[in-house]
N, C-alpha and C positions, 0 to 999 in steps of 0.2 A: 599508472599509465593505462590508457585505453588499449584494447586489442587492436592490432594492425590487420587490415584486410588487404591482401595482395591479389590483384586480378591479373591473370596471365593467360595468354593463348598458348597453344601447344607449340613449343619451341625447344631446341636442345638446351637443357638446364644449365650446364656448365658454362656455356658461352654467354649467358645473359643475366645470371643472378649473382650479385656480389655477396656470397655467403659469408665471407670474412667481415664485411662491413656490417651485416646483420648481427654477427656474434659480438663485435666490438661495441655496437650500440646497445647490446643487451636485449635485442628484439627477437631472437630466435624462438624462444618458447611462447611468444605472443602472436606468432604468425598464423593466419588462416589463409589458405590458398584456394582460389576458385579457378579450376581448369576448364575453360570454355572450349567446346568441341573436343572433349577428352578422348573420344574414339575408344581405343583399347587400353587406355589408362597408362600408357608408357610414361608420359610426362608426370602424371600424379605419382606413380611409383618412384620415379627418379627424384621427385621433389621431397621425398622422405629425408633426403640428405640435409634439408633445412631444419629438421626437427620441429615441424609445425604442430600446433594443437590439433588441427583438423585440415583435411583436404577434401574438397567437394569437386567432383568432376561431373560436368553436364554434357549431354550430347542428345541429338534427335534420333540417332540410330540405335534401335533396340538390339540389333545383331552385334554391333560394335561394343555396346555396353555389356552384353552377355559375355563376350570374350574378355573384356576388362575385369568384370566381376570374378571370373575364373582365375585370372592372373593375380588379382588382389588377394583372393582367398588362398591361392597356392603359396603366396609369400607371407601369409599370416598378417596382413595389413588392414583387415576389415575394421579394426577398431580405430584406425586413423583415416582411412579413405572411404568415402561414400560416393557412389555413382548414381546419378539421377537422370531421368529423361524429362 
């Protein structure tokens, strides 16, 4: 099966993502997440609950990304979350 690419804007994760449906379909380990306007990476960090292969957060604000990078590093998630400008 091909990898699934899931494009999401920054929204509260629990309210919008059918995590059980992903698990039942066997897609959890195949998910790549693109977090558009990631800001401080709150959504990207929360999206770890989906057990994706990779999360990429993009934002135009270097200051916000710097905060996000610190948070990602503090939680030891740098191997799963990449933040880009």
